[in-house]
PAPASE-646479 format. One record per residue (C-alpha): residue number from 1; residue in three letters; x, y, z. Coordinates in pm, 1 decimal, always signed. Example, Ala and Ser with C-alpha at 12.3 -4.5 7.8 and 13.67 -1.06 7.14 Angstrom:
# PAPASE-646479
 pos code       px       py       pz
   1  ala  +1230.0   -450.0   +780.0
   2  ser  +1367.0   -106.0   +714.0
END
This chain:
# PAPASE-646479
 pos code       px       py       pz
   1  met +10031.0  +4543.0  +9202.3
   2  his  +9935.2  +4819.8  +9350.8
   3  val  +9693.4  +5025.8  +9209.3
   4  ala  +9643.3  +5373.3  +9434.3
   5  ala  +9327.6  +5578.2  +9422.5
   6  glu  +9465.1  +5830.4  +9193.8
   7  asp  +9496.4  +5599.1  +8905.0
   8  phe  +9158.2  +5509.4  +8872.6
   9  ala  +8985.1  +5627.5  +8534.4
  10  asp  +8601.1  +5604.8  +8534.7
  11  val  +8483.0  +5537.1  +8248.5
  12  leu  +8218.2  +5718.0  +8259.7
  13  lys  +8396.2  +6005.4  +8308.4
  14  thr  +8654.3  +5929.4  +8056.5
  15  pro  +8638.5  +6000.6  +7698.4
  16  ala  +8694.0  +5727.0  +7474.9
  17  gln  +9095.1  +5723.7  +7356.2
  18  ile  +9151.0  +5828.1  +6972.4
  19  ser  +9319.8  +5565.3  +6839.8
  20  pro  +9419.1  +5432.6  +6451.6
  21  leu  +9375.0  +5090.2  +6558.2
  22  ala  +9063.8  +5153.3  +6673.6
  23  ala  +8934.3  +4999.6  +6343.2
  24  arg  +9109.6  +4681.6  +6493.4
  25  ser  +8974.5  +4613.3  +6743.4
  26  leu  +8695.9  +4445.9  +6902.9
  27  leu  +8339.4  +4525.9  +6735.3
  28  gln  +8042.0  +4431.5  +6882.6
  29  ser  +7763.6  +4580.3  +6676.3
  30  val  +7711.9  +4766.0  +6307.4
  31  ala  +7429.0  +4984.7  +6155.9
  32  arg  +7340.0  +5131.1  +5852.5
  33  ala  +7249.5  +5518.2  +5928.2
  34  gly  +7143.9  +5604.2  +5539.2
  35  gly  +7451.9  +5585.5  +5321.9
  36  arg  +7689.6  +5524.8  +5652.6
  37  leu  +7808.4  +5209.5  +5850.3
  38  val  +7854.3  +5290.6  +6226.6
  39  ala  +8032.3  +5047.7  +6427.4
  40  val  +8085.2  +4969.5  +6827.1
  41  gly  +8259.3  +4848.2  +7038.8
  42  gln  +8571.4  +4817.7  +7373.2
  43  arg  +8695.1  +5129.7  +7540.5
  44  gly  +8370.9  +5345.8  +7414.8
  45  his  +8488.7  +5305.0  +7034.2
  46  ile  +8262.8  +5426.8  +6757.6
  47  leu  +8344.9  +5420.6  +6403.7
  48  val  +8157.9  +5569.5  +6108.3
  49  ser  +8274.3  +5452.3  +5739.8
  50  ser  +8083.4  +5643.9  +5457.3
  51  asp  +8227.1  +5385.5  +5177.8
  52  gly  +8049.3  +5057.7  +5295.2
  53  gly  +8358.3  +4948.6  +5569.0
  54  arg  +8669.6  +4999.9  +5322.6
  55  thr  +8813.6  +5270.4  +5548.2
  56  trp  +8664.0  +5415.0  +5898.7
  57  lys  +8678.1  +5775.6  +6061.6
  58  gln  +8686.3  +5703.7  +6487.3
  59  ser  +8408.9  +5940.4  +6651.5
  60  asp  +8427.1  +6157.7  +6992.8
  61  val  +8284.6  +5958.5  +7236.9
  62  pro  +8215.3  +6126.1  +7549.5
  63  val  +8303.5  +5782.0  +7778.5
  64  ser  +8543.6  +5449.3  +7713.0
  65  ser  +8273.9  +5200.0  +7804.1
  66  asp  +8262.2  +4874.1  +7661.6
  67  leu  +7951.0  +4939.7  +7351.0
  68  thr  +7763.1  +4646.2  +7305.1
  69  ser  +7472.7  +4787.4  +7086.2
  70  val  +7407.3  +5036.1  +6803.9
  71  phe  +7067.5  +5137.3  +6622.4
  72  phe  +6972.9  +5398.6  +6392.8
  73  ala  +6614.6  +5525.5  +6312.4
  74  asp  +6684.9  +5668.2  +6013.9
  75  glu  +6949.4  +5802.6  +5876.3
  76  ser  +7069.9  +6134.1  +6136.7
  77  glu  +6918.7  +5989.8  +6468.8
  78  gly  +7094.7  +5682.4  +6661.4
  79  trp  +7178.4  +5523.9  +6964.4
  80  ala  +7469.5  +5308.0  +7074.9
  81  ala  +7431.1  +5136.8  +7408.8
  82  gly  +7668.1  +4899.3  +7678.1
  83  his  +7879.0  +4851.1  +7965.5
  84  asp  +7792.2  +5062.2  +8248.0
  85  gly  +7406.6  +5118.2  +8180.4
  86  val  +7561.1  +5376.5  +7874.5
  87  ile  +7297.2  +5526.1  +7646.1
  88  leu  +7457.2  +5740.2  +7368.9
  89  his  +7258.9  +5975.0  +7117.1
  90  thr  +7342.4  +6109.7  +6778.5
  91  ser  +7187.8  +6339.8  +6555.4
  92  asp  +7463.8  +6360.9  +6275.5
  93  gly  +7454.7  +6013.1  +6177.2
  94  gly  +7726.6  +5900.3  +6416.8
  95  ser  +7996.1  +6165.8  +6356.7
  96  thr  +7927.4  +6306.5  +6771.7
  97  trp  +7787.3  +6155.1  +7024.0
  98  ala  +7651.3  +6259.2  +7349.4
  99  leu  +7565.7  +6040.4  +7728.3
 100  gln  +7202.1  +6042.4  +7724.6
 101  leu  +7221.6  +5764.4  +8033.5
 102  ser  +7482.6  +5561.1  +8250.9
 103  gly  +7454.9  +5396.8  +8578.5
 104  val  +7534.0  +5705.2  +8780.1
 105  asp  +7150.5  +5798.6  +8714.6
 106  gly  +6998.4  +5464.6  +8571.0
 107  gly  +7063.8  +5117.7  +8560.7
 108  asp  +7448.0  +4993.2  +8653.4
 109  lys  +7406.2  +4722.9  +8446.1
 110  pro  +7548.6  +4643.0  +8046.7
 111  phe  +7313.2  +4735.5  +7835.2
 112  leu  +7270.7  +4477.7  +7526.8
 113  asp  +7068.3  +4603.2  +7254.9
 114  leu  +6824.6  +4848.6  +7171.1
 115  trp  +6525.7  +4895.2  +6937.7
 116  phe  +6368.5  +5184.4  +6824.1
 117  ser  +6015.8  +5199.0  +6611.2
 118  asp  +6066.6  +5616.3  +6506.8
 119  ser  +6306.0  +5851.5  +6634.4
 120  arg  +6132.1  +5874.0  +6925.9
 121  asn  +6012.7  +5557.7  +7107.4
 122  gly  +6303.2  +5296.7  +7210.3
 123  tyr  +6377.4  +5034.1  +7428.3
 124  ala  +6691.2  +4947.7  +7529.6
 125  val  +6778.8  +4574.3  +7720.0
 126  gly  +6987.8  +4386.6  +7877.8
 127  ala  +7194.2  +4166.5  +8187.7
 128  tyr  +6931.7  +4121.5  +8497.6
 129  asn  +6627.3  +4214.7  +8368.9
 130  leu  +6741.3  +4604.7  +8275.8
 131  val  +6478.5  +4729.4  +8017.4
 132  tyr  +6429.4  +5123.1  +7947.4
 133  arg  +6235.4  +5259.9  +7743.7
 134  thr  +6170.4  +5653.0  +7584.5
 135  ser  +5882.7  +5788.5  +7426.6
 136  asp  +6117.0  +6143.2  +7349.0
 137  gly  +6422.4  +6048.2  +7171.4
 138  gly  +6607.6  +5924.3  +7483.7
 139  lys  +6557.2  +6265.9  +7648.9
 140  thr  +6396.8  +6077.9  +7967.0
 141  trp  +6476.4  +5729.1  +7983.4
 142  glu  +6220.0  +5507.2  +8222.0
 143  ser  +6269.1  +5181.4  +8427.7
 144  val  +6028.1  +4943.5  +8274.5
 145  ser  +6199.3  +4638.8  +8437.6
 146  asp  +5918.5  +4602.2  +8667.5
 147  arg  +5671.5  +4502.4  +8401.3
 148  thr  +5837.7  +4210.2  +8257.4
 149  asp  +5767.9  +3839.9  +8407.6
 150  asn  +6092.0  +3719.3  +8495.1
 151  pro  +6165.2  +3641.2  +8805.4
END
């Protein structure tokens, strides 16, 4: 089968597709955001539950990259990360998301985990010694891969 260039969809420029089956797709990570649960997974799916996981509502997400991790510093401020060097941010408990970093302007390898000490200071780590940090809530991310002992 031959795939023409015009059939190629760049996952960094293609929003996650809203799907009634999203809650049944592969989800990689879940975090608590106050009284909500927020789960992330394949094809950029992010789902939010306000009833302990009985029902889920899919969020609008600007990319369709696979997402591997989600972390909330408090009930509102959260981040999701995944393939293609993607880091997303929400300031409304997971309802809406904005792209903060991607493989276009940062590391192009998959991020595998996130951790924040508060709503400003955090780290994203990934494959092949990919380590980024922020001290302004993700407005800027800097590579700190050169500071790790990982030959």
